[in-house]
C-alpha positions as a Markdown table, in Angstrom:
| # | Residue | x | y | z |
|---|---|---|---|---|
| 1 | Met | -20.3 | 2.4 | -1.3 |
| 2 | Ile | -17.4 | 4.9 | -1.6 |
| 3 | Asp | -14.2 | 3.6 | -2.5 |
| 4 | Ile | -11.9 | 5.7 | 0.2 |
| 5 | Leu | -13.8 | 4.1 | 2.8 |
| 6 | Thr | -13.6 | 0.5 | 1.3 |
| 7 | Lys | -10.3 | 0.6 | -0.4 |
| 8 | Pro | -7.5 | -1.3 | 0.9 |
| 9 | Ala | -4.6 | 1.7 | 2.2 |
| 10 | Asp | -1.9 | 1.4 | -0.1 |
| 11 | Gln | -4.1 | 1.6 | -3.5 |
| 12 | Leu | -5.8 | 5.0 | -2.2 |
| 13 | Asp | -4.7 | 8.0 | -4.4 |
| 14 | Ile | -5.9 | 11.1 | -6.2 |
| 15 | Asn | -8.0 | 9.8 | -8.2 |
| 16 | Asp | -10.3 | 9.1 | -5.2 |
| 17 | Leu | -10.1 | 11.9 | -3.9 |
| 18 | Gln | -11.3 | 13.5 | -7.4 |
| 19 | Ala | -14.3 | 11.0 | -7.6 |
| 20 | Leu | -15.6 | 12.3 | -4.2 |
| 21 | Ile | -15.7 | 15.6 | -5.8 |
| 22 | Asp | -17.1 | 14.8 | -9.2 |
| 23 | Ser | -20.0 | 13.0 | -7.0 |
| 24 | Arg | -20.9 | 15.3 | -4.8 |
| 25 | Val | -20.8 | 12.8 | -2.0 |
| 26 | Gln | -22.4 | 14.5 | 0.6 |
| 27 | Glu | -20.9 | 14.1 | 5.0 |
| 28 | Asp | -23.1 | 11.8 | 6.6 |
| 29 | Glu | -23.0 | 9.7 | 9.5 |
| 30 | Arg | -19.7 | 7.9 | 8.0 |
| 31 | Ile | -17.9 | 10.7 | 6.0 |
| 32 | Glu | -16.6 | 14.0 | 6.8 |
| 33 | Phe | -14.7 | 16.7 | 4.9 |
| 34 | Lys | -12.3 | 19.4 | 6.3 |
| 35 | Arg | -10.7 | 21.9 | 4.3 |
| 36 | Asp | -7.5 | 22.7 | 6.4 |
| 37 | Leu | -6.1 | 22.5 | 10.1 |
| 38 | Ser | -8.1 | 25.8 | 10.7 |
| 39 | Val | -8.4 | 27.2 | 14.2 |
| 40 | Lys | -11.0 | 29.9 | 14.3 |
| 41 | Lys | -11.9 | 31.2 | 10.8 |
| 42 | Gly | -9.6 | 32.8 | 8.9 |
| 43 | Gln | -6.7 | 31.3 | 11.1 |
| 44 | Lys | -4.5 | 28.6 | 10.3 |
| 45 | Asp | -2.7 | 26.2 | 12.5 |
| 46 | Ser | 1.1 | 26.6 | 13.4 |
| 47 | Trp | 1.2 | 23.4 | 11.4 |
| 48 | Tyr | 1.3 | 25.7 | 8.0 |
| 49 | Glu | 4.4 | 27.5 | 9.1 |
| 50 | Asn | 6.7 | 25.0 | 11.5 |
| 51 | Gln | 5.0 | 22.1 | 11.2 |
| 52 | Lys | 4.0 | 21.9 | 14.7 |
| 53 | Leu | 0.3 | 20.5 | 15.4 |
| 54 | Gly | -1.6 | 23.0 | 17.7 |
| 55 | Asp | -3.3 | 22.2 | 20.1 |
| 56 | Lys | -7.0 | 23.2 | 19.0 |
| 57 | Ala | -6.8 | 21.5 | 15.4 |
| 58 | Arg | -5.2 | 18.7 | 17.8 |
| 59 | Asn | -8.3 | 18.0 | 19.5 |
| 60 | Val | -10.5 | 18.7 | 16.8 |
| 61 | Ile | -9.5 | 16.0 | 14.1 |
| 62 | Leu | -9.1 | 13.8 | 17.4 |
| 63 | Glu | -13.0 | 14.5 | 18.3 |
| 64 | Lys | -14.6 | 13.9 | 15.2 |
| 65 | Ser | -12.2 | 10.6 | 14.3 |
| 66 | Val | -13.5 | 9.6 | 17.7 |
| 67 | Ala | -16.7 | 10.2 | 17.0 |
| 68 | Phe | -16.7 | 7.7 | 14.2 |
| 69 | Ala | -15.0 | 4.9 | 16.6 |
| 70 | Asn | -17.9 | 5.6 | 18.6 |
| 71 | Ala | -20.7 | 5.3 | 16.3 |
| 72 | Phe | -20.5 | 2.9 | 13.5 |
| 73 | Gly | -16.8 | 3.8 | 11.8 |
| 74 | Gly | -15.6 | 6.2 | 8.8 |
| 75 | Ala | -13.3 | 8.6 | 7.9 |
| 76 | Leu | -12.1 | 12.0 | 8.5 |
| 77 | Ile | -10.4 | 13.5 | 5.3 |
| 78 | Leu | -8.2 | 16.5 | 5.9 |
| 79 | Gly | -7.6 | 18.7 | 2.7 |
| 80 | Ile | -11.0 | 18.5 | 1.0 |
| 81 | Glu | -12.9 | 21.9 | 0.9 |
| 82 | Glu | -16.4 | 21.2 | 1.6 |
| 83 | Ser | -19.5 | 23.5 | -0.3 |
| 84 | Lys | -22.4 | 24.2 | 2.5 |
| 85 | Ser | -25.6 | 24.4 | 1.6 |
| 86 | Arg | -28.4 | 26.5 | 4.4 |
| 87 | Asn | -30.4 | 23.6 | 5.3 |
| 88 | Gly | -28.1 | 20.5 | 4.3 |
| 89 | Pro | -25.0 | 18.5 | 4.9 |
| 90 | Gly | -21.4 | 19.8 | 3.0 |
| 91 | Val | -20.4 | 18.3 | -0.4 |
| 92 | Ala | -17.2 | 17.6 | -1.5 |
| 93 | Asn | -16.1 | 20.7 | -3.6 |
| 94 | Glu | -12.4 | 20.6 | -4.3 |
| 95 | Ile | -9.0 | 19.3 | -3.0 |
| 96 | Ser | -7.1 | 22.0 | -0.4 |
| 97 | Pro | -3.7 | 20.7 | -0.3 |
| 98 | Ile | -2.4 | 20.9 | 3.2 |
| 99 | Pro | 1.9 | 20.8 | 3.3 |
| 100 | His | 3.9 | 17.8 | 4.5 |
| 101 | Cys | 1.1 | 15.5 | 4.6 |
| 102 | Ala | 2.9 | 13.0 | 4.9 |
| 103 | Asp | 4.4 | 14.3 | 8.0 |
| 104 | Leu | 1.1 | 15.2 | 9.3 |
| 105 | Ala | 0.1 | 11.4 | 8.7 |
| 106 | Asp | 3.1 | 10.3 | 10.9 |
| 107 | Arg | 2.3 | 13.1 | 13.5 |
| 108 | Leu | -1.2 | 12.3 | 13.9 |
| 109 | Thr | 0.0 | 8.5 | 14.5 |
| 110 | Ser | 1.9 | 9.3 | 17.3 |
| 111 | Val | -0.8 | 12.1 | 18.6 |
| 112 | Phe | -3.6 | 9.5 | 18.5 |
| 113 | Gly | -1.5 | 6.7 | 20.6 |
| 114 | Asn | -0.9 | 9.3 | 23.3 |
| 115 | Cys | -3.9 | 11.1 | 23.3 |
| 116 | Val | -7.3 | 8.9 | 22.6 |
| 117 | Glu | -7.8 | 5.7 | 25.4 |
| 118 | Pro | -8.3 | 3.5 | 24.7 |
| 119 | His | -6.4 | 3.0 | 21.6 |
| 120 | Ile | -8.6 | 2.7 | 18.9 |
| 121 | Pro | -8.2 | -1.0 | 16.7 |
| 122 | Gly | -7.8 | -0.7 | 13.2 |
| 123 | Leu | -7.0 | 3.1 | 13.2 |
| 124 | Glu | -5.5 | 3.8 | 9.6 |
| 125 | Ile | -3.9 | 7.3 | 8.8 |
| 126 | Ile | -3.2 | 7.4 | 5.1 |
| 127 | Pro | -1.4 | 10.6 | 3.2 |
| 128 | Ile | -2.3 | 10.7 | -0.6 |
| 129 | Ile | 0.0 | 13.6 | -2.4 |
| 130 | Thr | -1.4 | 15.4 | -4.9 |
| 131 | Gln | 1.3 | 17.9 | -5.7 |
| 132 | Asp | 4.7 | 18.3 | -4.5 |
| 133 | Asp | 4.6 | 17.0 | -0.6 |
| 134 | Ala | 1.2 | 18.9 | -0.3 |
| 135 | Gly | -2.3 | 16.7 | -0.3 |
| 136 | Ala | -4.6 | 15.0 | 2.0 |
| 137 | Val | -5.0 | 12.9 | 4.8 |
| 138 | Val | -7.3 | 10.2 | 5.3 |
| 139 | Ile | -8.2 | 9.5 | 8.5 |
| 140 | Arg | -10.1 | 5.8 | 8.8 |
| 141 | Val | -11.8 | 3.8 | 11.3 |
| 142 | Gly | -14.1 | 0.6 | 11.9 |
| 143 | Arg | -16.7 | 0.8 | 14.3 |
| 144 | Ser | -14.9 | 0.1 | 18.0 |
| 145 | Arg | -16.1 | -3.3 | 20.3 |
| 146 | Gln | -13.3 | -1.5 | 22.5 |
| 147 | Ala | -16.0 | 1.8 | 22.7 |
| 148 | Pro | -16.9 | 4.2 | 24.5 |
| 149 | His | -13.1 | 6.2 | 23.3 |
| 150 | Arg | -12.2 | 9.6 | 25.0 |
| 151 | Val | -10.0 | 12.1 | 23.9 |
| 152 | Ile | -7.6 | 12.6 | 26.6 |
| 153 | Pro | -6.8 | 16.2 | 26.6 |
| 154 | Ser | -9.9 | 17.4 | 26.1 |
| 155 | Arg | -11.9 | 14.7 | 28.4 |
| 156 | Val | -14.5 | 14.3 | 25.4 |
| 157 | Cys | -16.3 | 11.3 | 24.8 |
| 158 | Ser | -17.7 | 12.3 | 21.3 |
| 159 | Ile | -20.0 | 10.6 | 18.9 |
| 160 | Arg | -21.6 | 10.9 | 15.2 |
| 161 | Arg | -25.0 | 12.3 | 14.5 |
| 162 | Ser | -26.1 | 12.0 | 10.9 |
| 163 | Asp | -23.5 | 14.7 | 9.7 |
| 164 | Arg | -22.4 | 16.0 | 13.0 |
| 165 | Cys | -19.6 | 15.2 | 15.8 |
| 166 | Glu | -21.4 | 15.6 | 19.2 |
| 167 | Glu | -20.5 | 14.9 | 22.4 |
| 168 | Met | -21.7 | 11.7 | 24.5 |
| 169 | Thr | -24.2 | 12.1 | 27.3 |
| 170 | Met | -24.0 | 9.9 | 30.1 |
| 171 | Arg | -26.6 | 7.4 | 28.9 |
| 172 | Glu | -25.2 | 6.8 | 25.7 |
| 173 | Ile | -21.7 | 5.9 | 27.2 |
| 174 | Gln | -23.0 | 3.6 | 29.6 |
| 175 | Asp | -25.0 | 1.8 | 26.7 |
| 176 | Leu | -22.0 | 1.2 | 25.1 |
| 177 | Val | -20.3 | -0.4 | 27.9 |
| 178 | Leu | -22.9 | -2.5 | 28.2 |
| 179 | Asn | -23.4 | -3.5 | 24.5 |
| 180 | Leu | -19.1 | -3.9 | 24.6 |
| 181 | Ala | -20.3 | -6.5 | 27.3 |
| 182 | Arg | -22.8 | -8.3 | 25.4 |
| 183 | Gly | -20.5 | -8.2 | 22.2 |
| 184 | Thr | -18.0 | -10.0 | 24.1 |
| 185 | Glu | -19.8 | -12.6 | 25.6 |
| 186 | Lys | -21.7 | -13.4 | 21.9 |
| 187 | Leu | -18.0 | -13.5 | 20.7 |
| 188 | Asp | -17.6 | -16.6 | 23.7 |
| 189 | Thr | -20.8 | -18.3 | 22.7 |
| 190 | Leu | -19.4 | -18.2 | 19.0 |
| 191 | Leu | -16.0 | -19.8 | 19.2 |
| 192 | Asn | -16.9 | -22.2 | 21.8 |
| 193 | Glu | -19.9 | -23.6 | 19.3 |
| 194 | Arg | -17.1 | -23.6 | 17.0 |
| 195 | Ser | -14.7 | -25.8 | 19.4 |
| 196 | Lys | -17.3 | -28.3 | 20.2 |
| 197 | Arg | -18.4 | -28.5 | 16.1 |
| 198 | Phe | -14.5 | -29.0 | 15.7 |
| 199 | Glu | -14.3 | -31.7 | 18.0 |
| 200 | Glu | -17.4 | -33.7 | 16.8 |
| 201 | Glu | -15.2 | -33.3 | 13.3 |
| 202 | Phe | -12.3 | -34.9 | 15.3 |
| 203 | Arg | -14.1 | -37.4 | 16.7 |
| 204 | Gly | -15.1 | -38.7 | 13.2 |
| 205 | Ile | -12.2 | -41.3 | 13.7 |
| 206 | Asn | -14.0 | -44.5 | 13.3 |
| 207 | Asp | -10.6 | -46.4 | 14.6 |
| 208 | Trp | -9.0 | -44.9 | 18.0 |
| 209 | Asp | -6.1 | -47.0 | 17.8 |
| 210 | Gln | -4.3 | -44.3 | 15.8 |
| 211 | Asn | -2.8 | -41.0 | 16.3 |
| 212 | Ala | -4.2 | -38.2 | 15.2 |
| 213 | Ile | -4.1 | -34.4 | 15.4 |
| 214 | Gly | -6.3 | -31.4 | 14.5 |
| 215 | Ile | -5.9 | -27.7 | 13.9 |
| 216 | Arg | -8.9 | -25.3 | 14.0 |
| 217 | Ala | -8.1 | -21.6 | 13.4 |
| 218 | Thr | -11.1 | -19.4 | 13.4 |
| 219 | Ala | -11.8 | -15.6 | 12.8 |
| 220 | Ala | -15.0 | -13.6 | 14.0 |
| 221 | Pro | -15.6 | -10.3 | 13.4 |
| 222 | Leu | -16.4 | -8.5 | 16.3 |
| 223 | Gly | -19.1 | -6.3 | 14.7 |
| 224 | Asp | -22.2 | -6.3 | 13.1 |
| 225 | Glu | -21.0 | -4.8 | 10.2 |
| 226 | Ile | -19.8 | -7.5 | 7.4 |
| 227 | Trp | -22.7 | -8.9 | 5.9 |
| 228 | Phe | -22.0 | -10.8 | 1.9 |
| 229 | Asp | -22.6 | -13.4 | -0.3 |
| 230 | Pro | -20.2 | -16.2 | 0.5 |
| 231 | Ser | -20.8 | -17.4 | -3.4 |
| 232 | His | -19.1 | -14.9 | -4.8 |
| 233 | Lys | -16.6 | -16.6 | -7.3 |
| 234 | Ala | -14.5 | -13.0 | -7.1 |
| 235 | Leu | -14.1 | -13.6 | -3.4 |
| 236 | Arg | -13.1 | -17.1 | -3.3 |
| 237 | Asp | -10.9 | -16.8 | -6.3 |
| 238 | Asp | -9.3 | -14.8 | -3.8 |
| 239 | Leu | -8.5 | -17.0 | -1.0 |
| 240 | Ala | -5.2 | -17.9 | -2.7 |
| 241 | Trp | -3.2 | -20.6 | -0.3 |
| 242 | His | 0.3 | -18.7 | 0.8 |
| 243 | Ser | 3.4 | -19.7 | 2.4 |
| 244 | Val | 5.1 | -18.3 | 5.2 |
| 245 | Ile | 9.0 | -17.1 | 5.1 |
| 246 | Ala | 11.3 | -17.1 | 7.8 |
| 247 | Arg | 14.2 | -14.7 | 8.1 |
| 248 | Ser | 17.2 | -16.1 | 10.6 |
| 249 | Gly | 20.2 | -13.6 | 10.3 |
| 250 | Asn | 20.4 | -12.8 | 6.1 |
| 251 | Asp | 19.2 | -16.3 | 5.3 |
| 252 | Tyr | 15.0 | -17.0 | 4.3 |
| 253 | Ser | 13.7 | -20.5 | 4.6 |
| 254 | Glu | 9.9 | -21.4 | 3.4 |
| 255 | Leu | 8.3 | -23.3 | 6.5 |
| 256 | Ser | 7.0 | -26.9 | 6.3 |
| 257 | Gly | 3.6 | -25.8 | 6.7 |
| 258 | Gly | 3.5 | -25.1 | 2.7 |
| 259 | Ser | 2.8 | -28.8 | 2.6 |
| 260 | Leu | -0.6 | -28.1 | 3.6 |
| 261 | Lys | -1.8 | -26.6 | 0.9 |
| 262 | Ile | -5.6 | -27.6 | -0.3 |
| 263 | Pro | -5.6 | -28.8 | -3.9 |
| 264 | Ser | -6.5 | -26.1 | -6.6 |
| 265 | Thr | -10.6 | -26.8 | -7.0 |
| 266 | Asn | -13.6 | -25.1 | -7.2 |
| 267 | Asp | -15.4 | -27.6 | -5.4 |
| 268 | Trp | -17.2 | -25.3 | -2.9 |
| 269 | Arg | -20.2 | -26.4 | -1.1 |
| 270 | Pro | -23.2 | -24.7 | 0.6 |
| 271 | Ile | -23.9 | -24.8 | 4.2 |
| 272 | Leu | -26.0 | -23.4 | 6.4 |
| 273 | Arg | -25.7 | -19.2 | 5.6 |
| 274 | Gly | -21.6 | -20.0 | 4.1 |
| 275 | Ala | -19.7 | -22.3 | 1.8 |
| 276 | Arg | -17.1 | -25.0 | 2.9 |
| 277 | Met | -14.3 | -26.6 | 0.4 |
| 278 | Glu | -12.4 | -29.8 | 1.8 |
| 279 | Gly | -9.9 | -31.7 | 0.3 |
| 280 | Tyr | -7.2 | -34.7 | 0.9 |
| 281 | Asn | -3.8 | -33.0 | 0.3 |
| 282 | His | -2.3 | -36.5 | 1.4 |
| 283 | Lys | -3.2 | -39.4 | 1.6 |
| 284 | Ser | -1.6 | -43.0 | 1.2 |
| 285 | Ser | -2.1 | -46.1 | -1.3 |
| 286 | Asp | -3.2 | -48.3 | 2.1 |
| 287 | Asp | -5.2 | -45.8 | 3.6 |
| 288 | Ser | -2.8 | -45.5 | 6.4 |
| 289 | Leu | -2.1 | -41.5 | 6.0 |
| 290 | Ile | -5.2 | -39.3 | 5.9 |
| 291 | Arg | -4.9 | -35.3 | 5.8 |
| 292 | Lys | -8.1 | -33.4 | 5.5 |
| 293 | Val | -8.1 | -29.3 | 5.2 |
| 294 | Tyr | -11.0 | -27.5 | 5.1 |
| 295 | Arg | -12.3 | -24.4 | 4.9 |
| 296 | Glu | -15.3 | -22.1 | 5.9 |
| 297 | Ile | -16.6 | -18.5 | 4.9 |
| 298 | His | -19.9 | -17.8 | 6.3 |
| 299 | Cys | -22.2 | -14.5 | 5.3 |
| 300 | Asn | -21.6 | -12.9 | 8.6 |
| 301 | Gly | -17.8 | -12.5 | 7.9 |
| 302 | Leu | -17.1 | -15.7 | 10.0 |
| 303 | Val | -13.9 | -17.7 | 8.3 |
| 304 | Glu | -12.6 | -21.2 | 9.6 |
| 305 | Leu | -9.5 | -23.4 | 8.4 |
| 306 | Gly | -9.1 | -26.6 | 9.8 |
| 307 | Leu | -7.1 | -29.8 | 9.3 |
| 308 | Thr | -7.4 | -33.4 | 10.7 |
| 309 | Ser | -5.0 | -35.7 | 10.2 |
| 310 | Phe | -5.0 | -39.1 | 11.3 |
| 311 | Arg | -2.1 | -42.1 | 11.8 |
| 312 | Ser | 0.3 | -39.7 | 9.6 |
| 313 | Glu | 4.0 | -40.3 | 9.8 |
| 314 | Asp | 3.6 | -36.6 | 10.1 |
| 315 | Leu | 2.6 | -37.7 | 14.0 |
| 316 | Phe | 5.3 | -39.5 | 15.0 |
| 317 | Phe | 8.9 | -38.4 | 16.9 |
| 318 | Arg | 11.3 | -41.0 | 16.7 |
| 319 | Pro | 12.4 | -42.9 | 18.6 |
| 320 | Tyr | 9.3 | -42.0 | 20.5 |
| 321 | Glu | 7.5 | -43.7 | 17.8 |
| 322 | Lys | 3.8 | -43.8 | 19.7 |
| 323 | Gly | 4.6 | -40.2 | 21.0 |
| 324 | Gly | 2.4 | -37.4 | 18.6 |
| 325 | Ile | 3.4 | -34.4 | 18.0 |
| 326 | Leu | 2.5 | -31.4 | 16.0 |
| 327 | Pro | 4.2 | -29.9 | 13.3 |
| 328 | Ala | 4.8 | -25.9 | 14.2 |
| 329 | Gly | 5.2 | -24.9 | 10.6 |
| 330 | Trp | 1.8 | -25.7 | 10.5 |
| 331 | Leu | 0.4 | -24.0 | 13.2 |
| 332 | Ile | 1.5 | -21.2 | 11.7 |
| 333 | Thr | 0.9 | -21.2 | 8.3 |
| 334 | Met | -2.6 | -22.3 | 8.9 |
| 335 | Phe | -2.7 | -18.7 | 11.0 |
| 336 | Ala | -0.7 | -16.7 | 8.6 |
| 337 | Asn | -3.4 | -17.8 | 5.6 |
| 338 | Leu | -6.1 | -16.8 | 8.1 |
| 339 | Leu | -4.5 | -13.4 | 8.5 |
| 340 | Ala | -4.9 | -13.0 | 5.0 |
| 341 | Trp | -7.9 | -14.3 | 3.7 |
| 342 | Ile | -9.1 | -12.0 | 6.7 |
| 343 | Asp | -8.1 | -8.8 | 4.9 |
| 344 | Arg | -9.1 | -10.2 | 1.5 |
| 345 | Leu | -12.7 | -11.2 | 2.6 |
| 346 | Arg | -12.8 | -7.4 | 4.7 |
| 347 | Asn | -12.0 | -5.9 | 1.2 |
| 348 | His | -14.8 | -8.1 | -0.5 |
| 349 | Ala | -17.1 | -6.5 | 2.3 |
| 350 | Gly | -16.2 | -2.9 | 1.9 |
| 351 | Thr | -15.3 | -2.8 | 5.3 |
| 352 | Pro | -10.9 | -2.7 | 5.1 |
| 353 | Val | -11.0 | -1.7 | 8.7 |
| 354 | Ala | -13.5 | -4.2 | 10.3 |
| 355 | Glu | -11.9 | -5.3 | 13.8 |
| 356 | Tyr | -11.7 | -9.5 | 14.0 |
| 357 | Ala | -10.6 | -11.6 | 16.7 |
| 358 | Leu | -9.0 | -14.7 | 16.1 |
| 359 | Glu | -8.6 | -18.0 | 17.5 |
| 360 | Leu | -6.7 | -21.3 | 17.2 |
| 361 | Glu | -6.9 | -24.9 | 18.7 |
| 362 | Thr | -5.2 | -27.8 | 18.5 |
| 363 | Arg | -6.4 | -31.4 | 19.5 |
| 364 | Ile | -3.9 | -34.3 | 19.7 |
| 365 | Tyr | -4.7 | -38.1 | 20.3 |
| 366 | Gly | -1.4 | -40.5 | 21.0 |
| 367 | Asn | -1.2 | -43.3 | 22.4 |
| 368 | Pro | 0.5 | -42.4 | 24.6 |
| 369 | Leu | 2.4 | -39.2 | 24.4 |
| 370 | Pro | 5.6 | -39.0 | 26.3 |
| 371 | Ser | 5.9 | -36.4 | 29.3 |
| 372 | Leu | 6.5 | -32.8 | 28.0 |
| 373 | Ala | 9.8 | -33.0 | 30.5 |
| 374 | Val | 11.0 | -35.7 | 28.0 |
| 375 | Leu | 9.6 | -33.7 | 24.9 |
| 376 | Arg | 11.4 | -30.5 | 25.8 |
| 377 | Lys | 14.6 | -32.3 | 26.9 |
| 378 | Ile | 14.1 | -33.4 | 22.8 |
| 379 | Ala | 13.1 | -30.5 | 21.1 |
| 380 | Asp | 16.5 | -28.7 | 23.3 |
| 381 | Phe | 19.2 | -31.6 | 21.6 |
| 382 | Arg | 17.6 | -31.4 | 18.3 |
| 383 | Ile | 18.2 | -27.2 | 18.5 |
| 384 | Arg | 21.6 | -28.2 | 19.4 |
| 385 | Arg | 22.3 | -30.5 | 16.9 |
| 386 | Asp | 20.9 | -28.0 | 14.0 |
| 387 | Asp | 22.7 | -25.7 | 15.5 |
| 388 | His | 20.0 | -23.4 | 15.5 |
| 389 | Gln | 19.6 | -22.9 | 11.4 |
| 390 | His | 16.5 | -23.1 | 9.9 |
| 391 | Ile | 14.7 | -25.0 | 12.8 |
| 392 | Phe | 11.1 | -25.0 | 11.4 |
| 393 | Gly | 13.2 | -25.8 | 7.8 |
| 394 | Ala | 12.4 | -29.7 | 8.7 |
| 395 | Asn | 8.9 | -30.9 | 8.4 |
| 396 | Asn | 9.5 | -33.3 | 11.6 |
| 397 | Tyr | 10.8 | -30.4 | 13.7 |
| 398 | Ser | 7.4 | -29.5 | 16.0 |
| 399 | Val | 5.3 | -28.4 | 18.9 |
| 400 | Leu | 5.1 | -30.9 | 21.7 |
| 401 | Phe | 2.1 | -32.1 | 24.2 |
| 402 | Asp | 2.2 | -34.3 | 27.1 |
| 403 | Thr | -1.3 | -35.8 | 27.4 |
| 404 | Ser | -2.8 | -39.1 | 25.8 |
| 405 | Ile | -5.8 | -36.6 | 24.5 |
| 406 | Ala | -4.7 | -32.8 | 24.6 |
| 407 | Ser | -6.7 | -29.8 | 23.8 |
| 408 | Thr | -5.0 | -26.2 | 23.6 |
| 409 | Arg | -6.4 | -23.1 | 22.9 |
| 410 | Phe | -4.3 | -20.1 | 22.2 |
| 411 | Pro | -4.8 | -16.7 | 23.2 |
| 412 | Arg | -7.2 | -15.0 | 20.9 |
| 413 | Tyr | -6.0 | -12.0 | 19.1 |
| 414 | Ser | -7.5 | -8.9 | 17.6 |
| 415 | Leu | -6.8 | -7.8 | 13.8 |
| 416 | Gly | -8.0 | -4.1 | 13.0 |
| 417 | Ser | -5.6 | -2.4 | 10.5 |
| 418 | Ser | -3.8 | -5.2 | 7.9 |
| 419 | Asp | -0.6 | -3.1 | 8.9 |
| 420 | Glu | -0.7 | -5.2 | 11.8 |
| 421 | Ile | -1.1 | -8.6 | 10.5 |
| 422 | Val | 3.0 | -9.2 | 9.9 |
| 423 | Arg | 3.5 | -8.1 | 13.8 |
| 424 | Ile | 0.0 | -10.4 | 15.0 |
| 425 | Leu | 2.0 | -13.5 | 13.0 |
| 426 | Asn | 5.2 | -12.9 | 14.5 |
| 427 | Leu | 3.3 | -12.5 | 17.9 |
| 428 | Phe | 1.6 | -15.8 | 17.6 |
| 429 | Glu | 5.0 | -17.8 | 17.2 |
| 430 | Leu | 6.4 | -16.5 | 20.2 |
| 431 | Asp | 3.1 | -17.6 | 22.0 |
| 432 | Leu | 3.8 | -20.8 | 20.2 |
| 433 | Trp | 7.1 | -21.2 | 21.5 |
| 434 | Asn | 6.2 | -19.9 | 25.1 |
| 435 | Asn | 3.1 | -22.8 | 25.7 |
| 436 | Val | 5.7 | -25.4 | 25.4 |
| 437 | Gly | 8.1 | -23.5 | 27.9 |
| 438 | Leu | 10.7 | -22.8 | 24.9 |
| 439 | Arg | 12.2 | -19.2 | 24.6 |
| 440 | Asp | 13.5 | -17.9 | 22.1 |
| 441 | Gln | 13.2 | -20.6 | 19.5 |
| 442 | Gly | 11.4 | -17.9 | 16.9 |
| 443 | His | 13.1 | -16.2 | 14.0 |
| 444 | Asp | 14.3 | -12.6 | 13.4 |
| 445 | Gly | 10.8 | -12.1 | 11.3 |
| 446 | Leu | 8.2 | -13.8 | 9.5 |
| 447 | Thr | 6.3 | -13.1 | 6.4 |
| 448 | Ile | 3.6 | -14.0 | 4.2 |
| 449 | Lys | 4.6 | -14.9 | 0.6 |
| 450 | Asp | 3.0 | -13.0 | -2.0 |
| 451 | Phe | 1.1 | -10.9 | 0.2 |
| 452 | Gly | 2.6 | -7.8 | -0.3 |
| 453 | Gln | 3.9 | -7.4 | 3.2 |
| 454 | Ser | 7.4 | -6.7 | 3.7 |
């Protein structure tokens, strides 16, 4: 696998460009080189004189990139001159730096947003400076489950065929639309199956006089391009547990969900086409408090985190001793780790921009739970009492539900580029509070600790 297709964006540098040349990498269905932003032979785009991207150069870049998204994904590299043989594809020959490449990358980000429909998920535009402010620009896309995409100014739906970018036929466009519908049905079936399996795990409680909660966080790839060996030790060792840092003004605090960390162990056991690890990270001496957390990885790229907690003090909200609650810090921390692990897994599988769908489900059993209206009043009281200071800081501050047995499946989220991770995490927090009818309870920002996010 070519490194420039698979390495994380923030790790790409001139050495990766030179490796293409040293290895004489050929253009194919996944990679194409362009020396410059030429319009006609012997001419150059206006970018070289006044940093204005011309219409012709813009459309060529868009159509070649869209072609990858409509096919199997790939990368267009601007600033690499290719040598062409009479009958064969082009071969990477030398670096041909484009001036102001970082500015060009920023400009192209805006161009793609305004000139391609629908937007390409997982799009990465990466400048690689080779001298002064000049260098190459890598435009990397995954196989899109929202295809077909079209370039708005030229009205072209393009597709990659071998080492060429060509306009799609009407039949190809129709087939892509049908495949998208089939992919959606396949995803629905998969996530419904995961929900049923989690229900079985949750109902494994022997004594239903106990209060109980359950959380399932599942991520499934939207394409078929991921396939790997889940027994690979380097991958499993890379799935470290991360806590979430919340910012409120100038103050930072760690969410209480960090207490969910699975004990350090390499006790993975094989399951059908996958591997699973589970642990009890809190258990009282009289067995009255049991909290089990598990993780699964599957060879098709599916990742799942699950938690079941029975008769735990975490389940009680005083003075409503019989009311069950679900700590918000747990939900956010599990969702954050799911995001982090998807990114690690994609890099190990060599598909760093493979698009994923994420779903979080909660189950709660109380004996009984107070009404949602009452719980909202309690929540409002606690926020006023805490004066809005680190409302997640206390382990017993929670998201609240109103039925004796309740199941909630949150909206699905789509992760493409790793640059979207922090945005999606903060969107999830907002949805979390909206789900219980509370507004503006979130923080000024959430980040994942020790994950290189800012």
